[in-house]
N, C-alpha and C positions, 0 to 999 in steps of 0.2 A: 609339354609347352603350356604356358598360362592360357586360360580361356579369356574371351573378350572382357567378361565381367571382372576377372582377376587383374587383367592389364589396366582396366579403368581404375580399380581400387588402388593400384600401385602408384598413381600419380602423387608426387609429394605435395603436402599441404604446409605452406609456410605460415605458421601461426605465432603469435606473440605469447609471452608468458612462459611459466614453467610447465613441466609435464603434469599429467593427472595426479591428483592427490593420492595418498597411500591407500585410501579406501577403495579406489577403483583399480589398484594394481594387482595383477595376478602373479606376476613374476618380474623381478629385476634381473637383468643380465649382468653378471659379474665376470670380468675378463681375467681375473687372477684370484688365487687362493687367499683366505684370510690369515694364513700362517705359513711360515717357512717349512713346517712339518708336512704340508700337503702340496702335491704337485699342481702347478698351473695347468698342466695338460688336461686336468679334469674340467677346466673352464673354457679355454679358447686355444686355438692352434693356428700357427702360421703354416699353411700347407704349401705356399709358394712364396719365395722372397722373405722379407723380414717384417715382423710386427713387434711392437713394443707394448705388451699388455701391462696395465695397472689394474687395481681393484675396480675402479669405476669408469675407467676410460682405456682406450687402446688407440695407438697410432699405427696405421697401416702404411708402410713406406712405399715408395714408387715400385711398380711392377711386382706387386705382392697380392696374396689372397689370404684373408682371415676367415675362419669358420668357428662357429660355436656348436658344431655337431659333436658335443662332448657330454659327459654325464651331467654336470651342473648347467651347461650352456643351452640345453634343449628344453623345449616346452613339451610336457607329456600330453600330447594332443588326444591320444586315444582315451586316456583316463578322464580328461575334461569333457570329451564328447559323451562318454558313457554315463558319467556320474553327475555332471553339472548342467545348468541351464544355459551355459555359454555357447553361442553358435557363431560368434564373430569376435575377433580381437583386433586390436591395433598394436603394431610394433612402433614405438615412439623412440626416436633418436635425436640427440643433439649432435650436429655434425659441423665440421669445418674442413674445407679442402675439396678435392675432386676425386671422383670414383663412382662405383656402382654398388648399390645396396641390393641384396637378393634375399628373398625368403624361400627356404627349401623345406621339404617335408619328406618323410619316409612312410612306408607301409609296414605291415606286420612282419614282413620278411626283411626289412631294412633297405628295400630298394628306394633310391632317392628320386625326387622330382622337384621341379621349380614351381613355386606358387605365384610369385610376383617379383618384379624388379623395379628399380628407380635409379636413374642417373642423377648424380649430385655434382653441382659446381657452386660452392659456397665460400667465397673469400672471407666472409664473416660468419660467425656461428648462426645456425638456423635450426629450426625443428622440422623433422621429417616424420610423417606418419604413413605407414603402409597397413592396409586392412587385409585380413585373411579370413576365410570361412572355415569353420570347424565342422566339417560335414562328411569326411571320407576317411575316418580313422577308427572305426568301431572295433576291429580286431587287433589293432596295434598301430604304432607309428608315432613320430614326433615331428616337431617343427623347430627350425633353427634359422639363424641369420648368417649370411656370408657377406664379405665386402671385398671388392676387387679394385685395384688401382693400376694406372698405366704410368703416365709421366710425372704425376704429382702424388703427394701423400694425402691421406684422409684420416682425420681424427674423429672418433666416435666416443660419445660419453653419455652417461645417464640414460642408458638404453633399458627399456622395460616393455612388458606386455600389459596392456590396459583394456578395461571394458568400461561401459558407461556407469552402471550402478550395480552393486552386488545384490544378490537375492536376499541376503540377510545383512543388515548393517550392525554387526555384532563384534565387540572387542574380544580379545583373547587374554586370559590370565594364565601365566606360566607358573608351574610348581616345580621347584627343584628340591629334591630330598637329599640330605647329606648326613654322613656319619664319619667323623674323623678324617675327612679329606678336605681340610680347610683351604689349602692352597689351590687345589683343583677347582673347588667350588667357587672360590673368589675369581679365578680366571674365567670360568664360565659366566659368572655374573658380570664381569667387566666386558667380555665380548658382546654380551647382549645389550648392556647399558650404553656402550659406545655407538651403537647404531641408532642415532637420534631419530631418524625417519621412521624406523620400525617401532619405536616406543609409542608413536602416535596410534598404532594399531593395538596396543596392549592396555588392558585395564589396570592390572597389577602384576607384580612378580612376587610370588611367595617363596621364600627360602626357609625350609623346615629343617632346623639343625637339631639332630638327636645325639650329637657326639659330646665328648669331654674336651677334645681339642677343637674349640669352636671357631667358626669363621669370623665371628665378631672380635676375636682376639688378635686378628692380623692387623698390622700397621696401616694397610691401605683400605681397610674396611669402610671407614667413613667417606673416603674419596669415591669409592665405588658406589656406595649408597647415594651419594650426591648426584651421580649420573642420572638417576631415575626420577629426580624432581618430585619426590613424594609417592612414587608408584611402587616402591619396594616395601614388602612386609616381611620382616625377619622374625621367625617364631622359634622358640625353644620348647622342647618336650622330651619326655623319657624315650629311650630307644625302643620303638615298636617295629623296627625293620622298615624295609622299603614300603611295605603295604601300609604301615602306620604313617609314614612320612608323606606319601603321596595322598593318602586318604585325608590327612589333615588339611591339605590344600583344597581338595574337593569339598570337604566339609565346610570350610570357610567361604568358599566361592558360592556354593549352592545354598548356603545358609542365608544369603542376602535376598533370596527369593527371586522368582522370575527367570527369564532366559537372557540375562544381561551379558553373559560371557561364556565363551567356550573355555575348556580347561586343557592346557597343554602340559603334559607330564614330561620331565626331562631329568636324566641322570646328572649327578654332580661332576663326574670325572670324564666328561666327554670333551673333545675338541669341537667347539661349536661353530657351525656355519650359520650366522644369524639369518641369512636369507631363507633357511629352512623353516623358521618360525613364520615368516610372512607367507611362504608358499602353502604351508599346511593350513594356515588361518584362512587365506583367500579361497582355497579349495573347499573348506568346510562351509564357508559363508555363501558359496555359490552352488553347493550340492542340491540337486533337486529334492532329495530326501536326506534327513540327517544321517551322516555316516561317520564312523571313527576314521580318522586320517592318521596313518602311521608314517613316520620317517624311517628310512632305511639305515642300516648300520654299515659303515666302512671301517676297515681294520686300522687301528691307531698305529700299530707297528709296521703295517704294510699299507699305507694310506691310499694307494691306487686300487685296492681290492675291495670288492663288495662282499659282505657276509652272505646275504641271501636276499633275493628279489621279493619274495613273499613266502610266508610260512603258515603251516597249520599244525594240528596235533592229531595223533592217533590215540584217542582216549582208551580204546580197548587194550592197547599195548603200553599205555602210560608213557607215550613217546612224544616229546615236544620237538619243535624246530624242524618239522618235516617240510622240505621244499614242495610247494604246490607245483602242479604240472606246468611246465613251460618257464618256470622261474630260474633265473641264473643263480649260481651258488659258488662262492669263492672264486670269482673271476677278476682278472685285471681289466679295469674299466678303461684303461688307455688303449686296450687292444680289442675289447668286445663290449658292446653296449646292448642294453635291453631293447627289444622291439615289440614283442607280443604283450598285450594286456593280460594280466593275470589277477586272480582274486585271492585275497588272503583269508585265513581263518581267524587270525588275531595278529596284533602287532605288539612287540615288546615295548616296555616303557622307557627305553633309552631316549625316545622322543615319540610321543603319541598324543594326538589331540582327540579329546572326548567332548562331543557337543553337549550342550545343556540338556537337550531332550533325552539323551541316553541316560544321564545321571538321574533325571526326573523319573524315568520309567524303570530303570534297573536298580536304583538304589546305589549304595556305597559298596566298595570292595569288601571282601571277607578279611577278618583279622588274622591272616596267615603268617605274619611276620615278613617273610619274603620267599621268593621262588614260587612260580606258578600263579602268583596273584594276578599278574597281567593276563596270563592265559585264561584263567578262570573268568575274569571280567569280560574279556573279549568274546569268549565262548558264550557267556551268559547274554551279552548284548546281541550276539547272533541269533540266539534262541528267541529273543524278543523282536527279531526282524531288522536289526541294525547291522548293516554290512561294515566290514573293515577294508579300507583301501590303503595299501602300502604304496606310497607315492614315489615314483622314480624322480630323481633330481632334488629330492628333499632328504637330507641325511646328516648324521653326525658321525664323527670318528670316535670309536669306543675300543677299549683294549681287546685284542684278539682273544677269542674264546679258546683257541688251541693252546694258548699260553697260560691257561688256568688249569690247575690240577683239581680233578674231580674228587680225589680222596681227601675230603674236607668236611668239616662239621655242617656246612651249608647243604650237603647232600641229604641230610636228614629231612630238611624242609622240602627239598625237591621231591623226594620219595613220598613223604606223607601228603604233601599238597597235591601231587599227581593223583593219588588215590581219592582224595576229597573231590577234586575236580571231575574225575571220571564218575564217581558215585553221583554227583549232582547233575551231570549233563550227558552222560552216556546211558541211554535207557536200557541197554543190554547188560549193564553192570550187575553181576551177581556174585562176584568174588572169585569165580572159578578160573576165568581167563587171566585175571590179575595174579592169582596164585601161581599159575604156570609161568607167567612172565617173571615174577619175583623169585620163584624157585630157581630159574635159570640164572638170574643174576647172583643169587646167593651161592650157588654151586661154583660159579666163576670166581667169586671173591674168596671162597674157601680154598680152592685149588691154587689160587694165586697168592695165598698167605696174606690176604688183606683182611685180617680178622677184625680190625676196627671198622672197616666198611661193612662187613657182614653184620656186626653188632648194630651199626647205624641203621642199616636196612630193617632189621628186626624191630628195633625200637620205634622207627617210623611206622611200621605196620601195626605194632601193638597200640600205639597212640591213636592211629586211625580207627582201630576197632573199639577203643575206649569211647569214642564218640565226640560230639561237639563240645563237650566240657573242656577239651584240651585247648580250645581257643579262648577260654574265659579271660585270660590275662594278655591276649594278643601275641602269645608265643615267647614271652620273656623268660619264663621258667624253662621251657623246652630248649631255648638257646643255651642257657647256662648248663642244663643237665647233659646235653649231648656233648658239649665240650669236655665236661668232667668224665663222662663215660669213655669217650675216645682216648683220653689221656691214659687210661688204664691199659691200652694196647700199644706196645712199643712200635709196631709197624706204622703208626700214625705220626710218629715224631719226626720232624724235619731236622736233618743233620747237615753240617758242613763237613768238608773233607777232613778237617782236623779232629773231629769228634766221632768218626765212624765207629771206632772201637770194634772192628771186625778183624780177626786174625788174618793176616796176609792181604788185607784190603787193597794195599798199594799195588800188589802184583796180580790181583784177580783179573782174568781175561774178560774183555768185553765180547759177549757172545750175541750175535745178531739173530733175529727171528728168521726162520726159513720160509715163512709165508703162511697165509691162511690155509688151514687144513681143508681138504676137499670133502671130508666127512666129519664135521665138527662134533656131532653127537657121539659117534664112535670114539673119537679122540677123547672126549670128556669121560666116557666110561673107562677107557684105558687109563687115563690119568688118575681117576678116583681109585681104581684097583691098585695101581702102582703105589699110590700114597698109603693105602690101607696095608699093603704088603711091605712097606718100607723100601720100595725100589726107586724112589726119587732120591737123588743124591747130588753132592757137589755144590759148588758155589760159583757165582758169576756176577759180573757187572752187566746191567742191562740198561740201554738207553730208553728214554721216555717213549719213543716211537715204537719200540719193540716190546713194551711191557704188556703183552697180550697174555691172556690166561693160559693158552696152549703152550706158550713159550716159558713163562715164569714157572709153571707147574712142573717143569723138568728137574728143578733144583730144590735143595733143602735150605739154601740161604742165598739171598740175592741183594745186591745194592742197586736200587732203581732210581734213575734221575727223575725229579719232578718235571711235569710239563712246563712249569714256570721257569725252568732252567736256573733256579737259584738255590737248589738244595737237593739232598738225597733222602730216600727212605730205605731202611734196612728191614728186610722181611726174613724171618726164620720160621721153619716148619715147627709146629707145636701140635702134636697129635691130640693131647688132652683138650686144647682149645677147639680144635676142629670137631671133636666128638660133642663137646658141650654146645657149640653153636649149631651143629647139625641137628641135635635133638631139639633144641629150642626152635629152630627153624621149622622142623617137621610139625611141631605142635602149633606154631603160630600160623603157618601156611594152611594147615588143616582148618583152623578156626576161620580164616578168611574165606575159604571155599564154602564152608558151612554157614557162616554168619554174614556173608557179603550182602545179600539182599536186605537183611534186617538193618545192617549198617547204612546202606544206601537210603533207606526210608528215614532213618534217624537224622542223617545229615540234611536231607531235603526238608524235613519238618523244621529244622532249626535255622535254616538259611535266612528266612525272613527276619528273625530276631537278631541274628549275628550282623546283619548289614544295615541296621537302623542307625539313625543319627544318635539316638539315646545310648545305644551300646558303645558307639565310638566316642561319644562325649564322656562316658564313664572311663574309657581307656585313656583318653587324653588327660584326664584329671587324676589318673592313678599315680 
């Protein structure tokens, strides 16, 4: 039950004028999705009777109950109490009709309680304000609104959570990096630009176009630019990967001097919820100490599902995307919501706000081209004392990772850059543990007849051992070279059914995986011996989900479906290639084990020069 203090705060205040300006807004409540692709159930629900939700307003019909106890509808109270100076908020409503407004809250276990209520009888539109304290949410919990009607309907609109003054009165500059995704990028730009209220919180929006199919070439480009009323900065430069594109924006913003703007990095191909930009910006401006604020990722092809609540990395095992303890992973948000507060190790740059203080202290990113650039920077910031907060209720929709095939040239950068990041930030890096991790991966690739992937791994490792000089051009040569190298391996070629060119391909059986082996090391030894003795045999079709090394290695020829579900790969056993790659791998992995400590020191010594404005200025002008 509400306390006396809470009951007193719940009395409606009838005030004239519009709600608080955008600078004092922590969160706007949206009752419906910005796109037909995303379900309204992530925003508001009619739990009893009928409600009619629109983007900015909702009509609660007679004898009904509305709740915003949803992913986007809740206020992340635990995160606000832990990380910001906010201790009290007002829920501001514009209402018309009759009913009751309620403020509800939950704890770390999701158990609900009522904070405050107010009865409404407003034949004409009026403003209602309800005050709540932010004081009992340290381990977890959220706050949301509900509305109940009886004989008459109630209309609610322009609902938001506000405070008096933010701790920092700082604008945000958004940076969108794009490469040959002109239509996607233009859609993201349009979604952001059409939120005119949000634009007041933005200093500039930088679009860094590194492609040949440019955003500027689209018919509606000028119309979208006009939405920004002079705030959009469209930049063209050579393709330096995501690292180069995002860094260009950081370079331009930080180059103006001072702490005039936070930097919010965002992918070009997301389905944008503009409210995410406001929530991340407000959180950063009210944080007691500067923190990196990350948005979460929802799956674009399954838009009700959360990718991960918060993640970290295991640098010893070169493993990214590790869910932190207590974080939800791949869950349906219409069925399960996050309650516990969790702490991230880093946040990917599909949407990530970096305060000016972090850039001032940590410098610019490494010229890694792409893959792990966000992990390295977040880890670096953490070592400088800056936390990363992955904020629930702030998210974008991004293409599902499960629908991306990892047998790709980009894997080179993931492997190479994981080694660089581990060498820079894992004090226990000496090459020996990494050599064991990569030896295991190499063995799996070889028995799976993924010879192109094996060559990709070894090239990445060799370039890491070459040292910091491989980043001199920002990765341009490496990107071209790895594509050329992989093309020499037929198992990397993507094929359609019409060009499989495999005898009997049409009648090959689809053979399912029998399951994860209970003794994987023993099975690996057995598979290697069978391959060496020529006892692997036969051909099969294998679905993407079953393309595990212990299954594929049973055959001499396989047709494997890509994870993207738009092509096949054909893999044939080739003893000579196996021997060649195994010998090369033995030599290179031995080098890593012996020279790892030396490589670590070389990379650490070069980091300062690689991340300077002068180095990046040289790359931008190349």
